[in-house]
C-alpha positions as CSV (number, residue, x, y, z in Angstrom):
1,X,48.7,97.8,70.5
2,X,49.5,94.0,70.8
3,X,49.7,92.5,74.1
4,X,51.4,89.3,75.1
5,X,49.3,86.2,75.9
6,X,50.6,83.5,78.1
7,X,52.5,81.8,75.6
8,X,54.5,85.0,74.5
9,X,55.3,85.6,78.1
10,X,56.4,82.0,78.8
11,X,58.8,82.1,75.9
12,X,60.3,85.4,76.8
13,X,60.8,84.5,80.6
14,X,62.2,81.2,79.7
15,X,64.7,82.8,77.3
16,X,65.8,85.1,80.2
17,X,66.5,82.1,82.5
18,X,68.4,80.3,79.7
19,X,70.5,83.3,79.0
20,X,71.3,84.0,82.6
21,X,72.8,80.8,82.9
22,X,74.8,81.3,79.7
23,X,76.2,84.4,81.0
24,X,77.0,82.7,84.4
25,X,79.0,80.1,82.5
26,X,80.8,82.7,80.5
27,X,82.0,84.6,83.6
28,X,82.8,81.5,85.3
29,X,85.1,80.5,82.4
30,X,83.0,77.5,81.6
31,X,82.3,79.0,78.3
32,X,85.1,80.6,75.9
33,X,84.2,83.6,73.9
34,X,83.9,81.6,70.6
35,X,81.3,79.5,72.4
36,X,79.5,82.3,73.9
37,X,79.3,84.4,70.7
38,X,76.5,82.7,69.1
39,X,74.5,82.5,72.2
40,X,74.8,86.2,73.0
41,X,74.0,87.2,69.3
42,X,70.8,85.2,69.7
43,X,69.8,87.6,72.3
44,X,71.0,90.7,70.5
45,X,74.2,91.4,72.4
46,X,77.0,92.6,70.4
47,X,80.8,93.3,71.4
48,X,81.6,96.9,70.2
49,X,84.4,99.3,70.5
50,X,83.8,100.3,74.2
51,X,82.0,97.2,75.4
52,X,78.6,95.4,74.8
53,X,75.8,96.7,72.9
54,X,72.3,95.4,73.4
55,X,69.7,96.0,70.6
56,X,66.2,95.7,71.8
57,X,63.3,94.7,69.4
58,X,60.4,97.1,68.9
59,X,58.1,95.3,66.6
60,X,57.0,97.6,63.7
61,X,58.2,100.6,65.8
62,X,55.2,100.7,68.1
63,X,55.6,100.9,72.0
64,X,53.8,102.0,75.0
65,X,54.7,104.7,77.5
66,X,55.4,102.0,80.0
67,X,58.0,100.4,77.6
68,X,59.6,103.9,77.0
69,X,60.0,104.4,80.7
70,X,61.8,101.1,80.8
71,X,64.2,102.3,78.3
72,X,64.8,105.4,80.5
73,X,65.3,103.0,83.4
74,X,67.9,100.8,81.5
75,X,69.7,104.0,80.3
76,X,69.9,105.4,83.7
77,X,70.9,102.2,85.6
78,X,72.9,100.0,83.3
79,X,74.1,102.6,80.4
80,X,75.5,106.1,80.5
81,X,72.2,107.8,80.5
82,X,71.0,107.5,77.0
83,X,69.8,105.3,74.2
84,X,70.1,105.1,70.4
85,X,67.1,104.8,68.2
86,X,67.9,103.0,64.8
87,X,66.6,103.1,61.4
88,X,65.0,99.9,61.8
89,X,62.8,101.1,64.5
90,X,64.7,99.5,67.5
91,X,66.7,100.9,70.2
92,X,70.4,100.2,71.2
93,X,72.3,100.6,74.4
94,X,76.0,101.0,73.9
95,X,77.8,101.0,77.3
96,X,76.7,97.7,78.9
97,X,78.6,95.3,81.4
98,X,77.9,91.7,80.4
99,X,77.0,90.7,83.9
100,X,74.2,93.2,84.0
101,X,72.6,91.9,80.8
102,X,70.5,89.0,82.2
103,X,68.9,91.6,84.5
104,X,68.2,94.0,81.6
105,X,66.6,91.2,79.7
106,X,64.5,90.4,82.7
107,X,63.3,94.0,83.1
108,X,62.5,94.0,79.5
109,X,60.3,90.8,79.8
110,X,58.4,92.4,82.6
111,X,57.0,95.0,80.0
112,X,56.6,92.6,77.3
113,X,59.9,93.2,75.3
114,X,62.9,91.2,74.4
115,X,66.1,91.4,72.2
116,X,65.4,88.1,70.5
117,X,66.4,87.9,66.7
118,X,67.7,91.4,66.6
119,X,71.0,89.7,65.4
120,X,72.0,86.6,63.7
121,X,71.1,85.0,60.4
122,X,67.4,84.9,61.1
123,X,64.4,87.1,60.4
124,X,65.1,90.2,62.1
125,X,62.5,92.9,63.4
126,X,59.5,93.3,61.2
127,X,59.3,97.0,60.4
128,X,56.4,99.2,59.1
129,X,55.1,102.7,58.5
130,X,55.3,104.9,61.5
131,X,52.1,106.5,60.8
132,X,50.2,103.2,60.4
133,X,46.7,103.3,61.4
134,X,46.4,107.3,61.3
135,X,47.6,108.2,57.8
136,X,45.3,109.9,55.6
137,X,46.5,108.0,52.5
138,X,46.3,104.7,54.2
139,X,44.7,101.8,52.0
140,X,44.7,99.2,55.0
141,X,46.3,99.2,58.3
142,X,49.4,97.0,58.0
143,X,49.9,96.5,61.7
144,X,47.9,93.4,62.3
145,X,49.7,91.7,59.2
146,X,53.0,92.9,60.7
147,X,52.2,91.2,63.9
148,X,51.2,88.0,62.2
149,X,54.4,87.9,60.6
150,X,56.3,88.6,63.9
151,X,54.6,85.9,65.5
152,X,55.2,83.4,62.6
153,X,58.9,84.4,62.2
154,X,59.8,84.2,66.0
155,X,61.7,81.0,66.7
156,X,60.8,79.6,63.3
157,X,62.8,76.3,63.2
158,X,63.2,76.4,59.4
159,X,64.6,79.7,59.3
160,X,66.7,80.0,62.4
161,X,70.2,79.6,60.5
162,X,69.5,81.3,57.1
163,X,72.6,82.1,54.8
164,X,72.2,85.8,56.2
165,X,70.3,87.9,58.2
166,X,66.8,88.9,56.8
167,X,64.8,91.9,56.8
168,X,61.1,92.2,56.1
169,X,59.2,95.7,55.9
170,X,55.4,96.2,55.2
171,X,53.6,99.6,54.2
172,X,49.9,100.1,54.0
173,X,49.8,103.6,52.5
174,X,49.6,105.0,48.9
175,X,53.0,106.4,49.7
176,X,55.7,104.0,50.9
177,X,57.0,105.2,54.2
178,X,58.6,101.9,55.2
179,X,61.5,101.9,52.7
180,X,60.1,98.5,51.4
181,X,62.3,98.6,48.2
182,X,65.4,98.3,50.3
183,X,64.4,95.3,52.1
184,X,64.9,91.5,51.5
185,X,61.1,91.3,51.3
186,X,58.9,94.4,50.9
187,X,55.1,94.1,51.2
188,X,52.6,96.8,50.3
189,X,49.2,96.2,51.4
190,X,46.7,97.0,48.6
191,X,43.4,96.4,47.1
192,X,42.4,94.9,43.7
193,X,39.7,96.0,41.4
194,X,37.2,94.0,43.2
195,X,38.2,95.5,46.5
196,X,39.9,92.5,47.9
197,X,42.8,92.9,50.2
198,X,46.2,91.6,49.2
199,X,49.9,92.3,48.8
200,X,52.2,93.5,46.3
201,X,55.5,91.6,46.9
202,X,59.1,92.8,46.3
203,X,62.1,90.6,46.9
204,X,65.9,91.1,46.7
205,X,66.3,94.8,47.9
206,X,69.0,95.7,50.2
207,X,71.9,98.1,50.7
208,X,75.4,97.3,52.0
209,X,78.1,96.3,49.6
210,X,75.8,95.6,46.8
211,X,73.0,98.2,46.8
212,X,69.9,97.0,44.9
213,X,66.3,98.1,44.7
214,X,63.8,95.1,45.3
215,X,62.1,93.6,42.3
216,X,58.3,92.9,42.0
217,X,57.9,89.1,42.2
218,X,54.1,89.3,42.6
219,X,51.6,92.2,42.2
220,X,48.8,90.7,44.2
221,X,49.0,87.8,46.9
222,X,45.6,87.5,48.6
223,X,45.9,88.3,52.4
224,X,45.0,84.7,53.3
225,X,48.2,83.4,51.6
226,X,50.7,86.1,52.6
227,X,52.4,83.9,55.2
228,X,52.8,80.9,52.9
229,X,54.2,83.1,50.1
230,X,56.7,84.6,52.2
231,X,57.6,81.3,53.5
232,X,58.1,80.0,50.0
233,X,60.5,82.9,49.2
234,X,62.6,82.0,52.3
235,X,62.5,78.4,51.7
236,X,64.1,79.0,48.0
237,X,66.6,81.6,49.7
238,X,67.4,79.1,52.5
239,X,68.2,76.2,50.1
240,X,70.1,78.0,47.4
241,X,71.6,81.1,49.1
242,X,75.3,81.2,49.3
243,X,76.8,80.0,52.5
244,X,80.6,80.2,51.4
245,X,80.9,84.0,51.2
246,X,79.1,86.2,53.6
247,X,79.3,89.0,51.4
248,X,77.4,87.3,48.6
249,X,75.0,85.6,51.0
250,X,72.0,87.8,51.0
251,X,69.0,87.1,49.0
252,X,69.6,90.1,46.7
253,X,72.7,88.1,45.2
254,X,70.6,85.1,44.6
255,X,67.8,86.8,43.0
256,X,70.3,88.8,40.7
257,X,72.2,85.5,39.9
258,X,69.1,83.5,38.9
259,X,67.0,86.6,37.5
260,X,63.7,87.6,38.8
261,X,61.7,85.4,36.3
262,X,63.6,82.2,37.4
263,X,63.4,83.1,41.1
264,X,59.8,83.7,40.8
265,X,59.2,80.4,39.0
266,X,60.9,78.6,41.8
267,X,58.9,80.3,44.4
268,X,55.6,79.8,42.7
269,X,56.4,76.0,42.3
270,X,57.0,75.6,46.0
271,X,54.1,77.8,46.9
272,X,51.8,75.8,44.8
273,X,52.4,72.9,47.1
274,X,51.9,75.0,50.4
275,X,49.6,77.8,49.7
276,X,46.5,76.1,51.2
277,X,48.3,74.5,54.0
278,X,48.3,75.1,57.8
279,X,50.1,78.5,57.3
280,X,46.9,79.8,55.3
281,X,45.3,82.8,57.4
282,X,41.8,82.7,58.4
283,X,39.3,85.6,59.1
284,X,39.1,84.4,62.6
285,X,42.9,84.7,63.2
286,X,43.2,88.1,61.3
287,X,40.2,89.4,63.4
288,X,42.0,88.1,66.5
289,X,45.2,90.1,65.9
290,X,43.5,93.0,64.4
291,X,41.6,93.4,67.7
292,X,44.7,94.7,69.3
293,X,44.8,97.7,66.9
294,X,41.3,99.0,67.1
295,X,41.0,102.8,67.4
296,X,41.7,104.6,70.6
297,X,38.8,106.5,72.1
298,X,38.8,109.4,69.7
299,X,36.4,112.4,70.3
300,X,34.3,114.2,67.9
301,X,36.1,117.1,67.4
302,X,36.4,120.1,65.1
303,X,39.5,121.6,63.4
304,X,41.2,124.2,65.6
305,X,42.9,126.0,62.5
306,X,41.8,129.4,63.5
307,X,43.3,129.2,67.0
308,X,46.5,127.7,65.7
309,X,46.8,130.2,62.9
310,X,46.5,133.0,65.5
311,X,49.2,131.5,67.4
312,X,51.4,130.7,64.6
313,X,51.3,134.5,63.4
314,X,52.7,135.6,66.7
315,X,55.3,132.7,67.2
316,X,57.7,132.0,64.4
317,X,59.2,129.0,66.2
318,X,55.8,127.4,66.6
319,X,54.9,128.2,63.0
320,X,58.1,126.5,61.7
321,X,57.3,123.4,64.1
322,X,53.7,123.2,62.6
323,X,55.1,123.3,59.2
324,X,57.7,120.6,59.6
325,X,56.7,118.5,62.5
326,X,53.0,118.2,62.5
327,X,51.3,115.9,59.9
328,X,47.7,115.5,58.9
329,X,45.6,113.0,60.6
330,X,42.7,110.8,59.3
331,X,40.4,111.8,62.2
332,X,39.2,115.4,62.2
333,X,40.6,117.6,65.0
334,X,43.7,115.4,65.6
335,X,47.2,115.5,64.3
336,X,50.3,113.5,64.0
337,X,53.4,115.0,65.8
338,X,57.1,114.1,65.2
339,X,59.3,114.6,68.1
340,X,62.8,115.4,66.6
341,X,65.9,113.8,68.0
342,X,68.0,115.9,65.8
343,X,68.9,118.9,68.0
344,X,72.2,120.5,67.1
345,X,75.0,119.0,69.3
346,X,73.2,115.7,69.8
347,X,73.9,112.4,67.9
348,X,71.0,111.7,65.5
349,X,68.5,109.2,67.2
350,X,70.0,109.7,70.8
351,X,67.6,110.4,73.6
352,X,68.6,110.7,77.3
353,X,66.8,109.1,80.1
354,X,65.3,112.3,81.1
355,X,64.0,112.9,77.8
356,X,62.6,109.3,77.5
357,X,60.7,109.9,80.6
358,X,59.2,113.0,79.3
359,X,58.3,111.4,76.1
360,X,56.4,108.8,78.1
361,X,54.7,111.5,80.0
362,X,53.7,113.5,76.6
363,X,52.5,110.2,75.3
364,X,50.0,109.5,78.1
365,X,48.8,113.1,78.4
366,X,48.5,113.7,74.6
367,X,48.5,110.6,72.5
368,X,46.7,107.7,74.4
369,X,50.0,106.2,75.9
370,X,51.4,105.1,72.7
371,X,54.6,106.0,70.6
372,X,56.1,105.1,67.4
373,X,59.9,104.9,66.3
374,X,60.5,106.3,62.7
375,X,63.0,105.1,60.0
376,X,64.7,108.5,60.3
377,X,65.6,108.1,64.1
378,X,62.8,110.2,65.3
379,X,59.6,109.6,67.6
380,X,56.0,110.0,66.9
381,X,52.9,110.9,68.9
382,X,50.3,109.5,66.5
383,X,46.9,110.8,68.2
384,X,47.2,114.3,69.3
385,X,44.2,116.7,69.6
386,X,44.9,119.8,67.6
387,X,43.7,121.7,70.6
388,X,46.6,120.4,72.5
389,X,49.3,121.3,69.9
390,X,50.3,124.6,71.6
391,X,50.9,122.9,75.0
392,X,52.6,119.9,73.5
393,X,55.0,122.3,71.6
394,X,55.8,124.3,74.8
395,X,56.5,121.2,76.8
396,X,58.5,119.4,74.0
397,X,60.6,122.5,73.3
398,X,61.5,122.8,77.0
399,X,63.1,119.1,76.6
400,X,64.8,119.7,73.3
401,X,62.3,117.6,71.4
402,X,60.8,120.2,69.2
403,X,63.5,121.2,66.6
404,X,61.5,122.1,63.5
405,X,63.6,120.3,61.0
406,X,61.6,117.1,60.0
407,X,62.5,116.5,56.5
408,X,65.2,119.2,56.2
409,X,68.9,119.0,55.9
410,X,69.7,118.6,59.6
411,X,67.2,115.8,60.1
412,X,70.0,113.4,59.1
413,X,70.3,109.6,59.6
414,X,73.5,108.5,61.0
415,X,74.7,105.1,62.1
416,X,76.8,105.1,65.4
417,X,80.1,104.8,63.2
418,X,83.7,104.2,64.2
419,X,83.3,105.7,67.8
420,X,81.1,102.7,68.7
421,X,81.0,100.0,66.0
422,X,83.9,97.6,65.3
423,X,82.9,97.4,61.4
424,X,83.0,101.0,60.8
425,X,85.9,102.6,58.8
426,X,85.1,106.1,59.8
427,X,83.3,108.1,62.4
428,X,79.6,109.0,61.5
429,X,78.3,110.9,64.7
430,X,81.0,113.7,64.7
431,X,80.6,114.2,61.0
432,X,76.8,114.6,61.5
433,X,77.4,117.2,64.2
434,X,79.9,119.1,61.9
435,X,77.4,119.0,59.0
436,X,74.7,120.3,61.3
437,X,76.9,123.2,62.6
438,X,77.8,124.1,59.0
439,X,74.2,124.4,58.0
440,X,72.5,125.4,61.3
441,X,70.3,128.2,59.8
442,X,66.6,127.2,59.8
443,X,65.8,129.9,57.1
444,X,68.3,128.4,54.9
445,X,67.1,124.8,55.5
446,X,63.5,125.9,54.8
447,X,64.7,127.5,51.6
448,X,66.4,124.2,50.6
449,X,63.3,122.3,51.4
450,X,62.9,118.5,51.7
451,X,66.2,116.7,51.5
452,X,67.6,113.4,53.0
453,X,71.1,113.2,54.0
454,X,72.2,109.8,55.2
455,X,75.7,108.9,56.9
456,X,77.2,105.4,57.2
457,X,80.5,104.7,58.8
458,X,81.2,101.8,56.4
459,X,79.8,99.9,53.4
460,X,77.3,97.9,55.6
461,X,75.2,101.0,55.3
462,X,73.4,101.0,58.6
463,X,72.8,104.6,57.9
464,X,71.1,103.8,54.7
465,X,73.4,106.0,52.8
466,X,72.5,104.5,49.5
467,X,68.8,105.9,49.5
468,X,69.8,109.3,50.8
469,X,69.4,112.3,48.5
470,X,72.9,112.8,49.7
471,X,74.7,109.8,50.9
472,X,78.0,109.8,52.7
473,X,79.9,106.4,53.3
474,X,83.0,106.0,55.3
475,X,85.3,104.0,53.2
476,X,88.9,104.1,54.5
477,X,91.0,105.2,57.7
478,X,94.7,105.5,57.1
479,X,97.2,107.3,59.2
480,X,94.5,109.0,61.2
481,X,92.7,110.3,58.1
482,X,89.2,109.3,57.4
483,X,87.8,109.3,53.8
484,X,84.2,109.4,52.7
485,X,82.6,108.8,49.5
486,X,79.6,111.1,48.6
487,X,76.7,109.9,46.4
488,X,73.6,111.8,45.2
489,X,70.4,110.9,43.6
490,X,69.4,108.2,46.2
491,X,65.7,108.0,47.4
492,X,63.2,106.0,49.3
493,X,59.6,105.9,48.8
494,X,57.4,105.1,45.8
495,X,60.0,106.3,43.3
496,X,63.2,104.8,45.2
497,X,66.7,104.8,43.7
498,X,70.2,104.2,44.5
499,X,72.7,107.2,44.8
500,X,75.5,107.4,42.5
501,X,79.0,108.3,43.7
502,X,80.1,111.6,42.3
503,X,83.9,111.1,42.4
504,X,86.8,110.7,44.6
505,X,86.6,110.6,48.3
506,X,86.8,113.5,50.8
507,X,88.5,113.8,54.1
508,X,86.5,114.4,57.3
509,X,86.9,118.3,57.1
510,X,86.2,118.6,53.4
511,X,82.7,116.8,53.5
512,X,80.6,119.9,54.6
513,X,82.3,121.9,51.9
514,X,81.4,119.2,49.4
515,X,77.7,119.2,50.5
516,X,77.8,123.0,50.3
517,X,79.0,122.8,46.7
518,X,76.3,120.4,45.8
519,X,73.6,122.8,47.4
520,X,75.2,125.6,45.3
521,X,74.3,123.8,42.0
522,X,70.9,122.8,43.2
523,X,70.0,126.5,44.1
524,X,71.3,127.6,40.8
525,X,69.6,124.9,38.8
526,X,66.3,124.2,40.5
527,X,63.1,125.1,38.8
528,X,60.4,126.9,41.1
529,X,59.8,124.7,44.2
530,X,61.6,121.6,42.7
531,X,63.2,119.3,45.4
532,X,66.9,118.4,45.4
533,X,66.2,114.9,44.3
534,X,64.1,116.1,41.4
535,X,66.7,118.5,40.2
536,X,69.4,115.7,40.3
537,X,67.1,113.4,38.3
538,X,66.4,116.3,35.8
539,X,69.9,117.6,35.0
540,X,72.0,114.5,35.9
541,X,75.0,114.0,38.1
542,X,77.7,115.7,36.0
543,X,76.9,119.4,36.7
544,X,77.1,118.5,40.4
545,X,80.3,116.6,40.0
546,X,82.0,119.4,37.9
547,X,81.2,122.1,40.4
548,X,82.3,120.0,43.5
549,X,85.7,119.2,42.0
550,X,86.1,122.5,40.0
551,X,88.4,124.0,42.7
552,X,90.6,122.5,45.4
553,X,89.3,122.1,48.9
554,X,91.1,124.0,51.8
555,X,93.2,122.1,54.2
556,X,90.8,122.7,57.1
557,X,87.3,123.7,57.5
558,X,87.8,127.3,58.0
559,X,89.5,127.6,54.6
560,X,86.7,125.5,53.0
561,X,84.0,127.7,54.5
562,X,85.5,130.9,52.8
563,X,85.0,129.6,49.3
564,X,81.7,131.2,48.4
565,X,79.5,129.2,50.7
566,X,75.9,129.0,49.9
567,X,75.2,129.5,53.6
568,X,75.4,133.1,54.7
569,X,78.8,133.9,56.2
570,X,77.6,134.7,59.5
571,X,76.6,131.1,59.7
572,X,79.9,129.4,58.8
573,X,81.6,127.6,61.5
574,X,85.3,127.4,62.6
575,X,87.6,124.6,62.0
576,X,86.4,121.3,63.6
577,X,89.0,119.1,65.2
578,X,88.4,115.5,64.8
579,X,88.0,113.6,68.1
580,X,90.3,110.6,68.1
């Protein structure tokens, strides 16, 4: 993985000194909150419901065991013993004191980390495929390009004050695992007919109040010119993006207003004057950065399928874990392992300090000391010997990190919601807990199969609800009643789509029943092993809508659960009392 050079370290260290003085002046009353606001946001510090929240950058989701231990240290010393991994491959701490934040940034700098550009109208954390470098379908490893874009975008003077925040994602596999269509710029590393490496470039994607799937602006940009091409896109956006209305300030609004053809024309015109300038990449620079992402010291191994199959036959829990949490690796004898942060009763994406220390231990023993953060708020050990899978499973299970639900209904994405976020209309984490309790039956979940359920507490869509197969959005809170819209048909990946709202909103306690009714239609209408999203696309939204609203909902969860639930009766849960 990439290591800081002397310039990186100096930049981060100097930022800590600068920020420490800013906090000192704020605490002394020399700066008002309005004056301090842009300064703290430049360092990823937000004011939330209970106090300050710090968002730490994890470039393209790749971290070392040493850095994970630093997260554990911060959680234990400065927070309430846990951290929250996000959909953009970062980590957030939600219970911080302002006076502690300079020390936190100094601690982060000691392990080559920071919180710069995790907030504000700038280029945010560059995200990528969590299986980069090890996936069997990978065309080109995207990590060197992600690192080059990170270095280029950090403190870029021209793009420090954009009309709105800006997000870039990059994928290197045949299958898009980085949700590139839902980003301001989406990049797919590819090869043309001549075997040359380049990028398919999408622009104008995004979720929030106006969810839009990105449009292709160019089907092949040679790798040497990707920085200058991205720079031209940003230059047109910076010049013409709206600054009078923050709800219409994202690049997707500009692309929609101009049309993709006119936007492309303007970008190409700008690019023609800069494509061969100083931003052009050289083979020497690419090789320099790629040198940080060479293969670890893999051994020549044979597959251990017979040993694993024998243990699977005797242990159903291990068998389920192998089926859902273990992915194929490009090197024989190795496997990719997903550590689930979706255990029942725990907020999606949360990990305790003890778990983070354990995860660091597992990474060092089983995966060359490296980890990845996924877009679904889980963690990945990318280079595990198949011969170690049984022992790894036992250790992960003992630390509640081996729930065999990756890709299943309870592998939910959830934003922090109204319990933490000042922007949210409704709670997300308690709703995720309620849904997980309702459908906490692994046999049932395996029968349902692959399905993505995403929850956001407001229209800002930090939980990526618009691209969930089932999306839930908090829309209003009135007289202590929270209301949620439900959409279906959203998806990420190569065949991405925006979900469609099925009808009127639901109360907190009605949402699990609404999901139950959606699943009833799916089980009734699916063909063979058809996935939920495929059934929705084949039969349309109307059958789901008709069944969901065909009969009234109970006044509480107990009544709702009695209405012919798709889940066996013994797995129904009692009435859940909202936590205000």
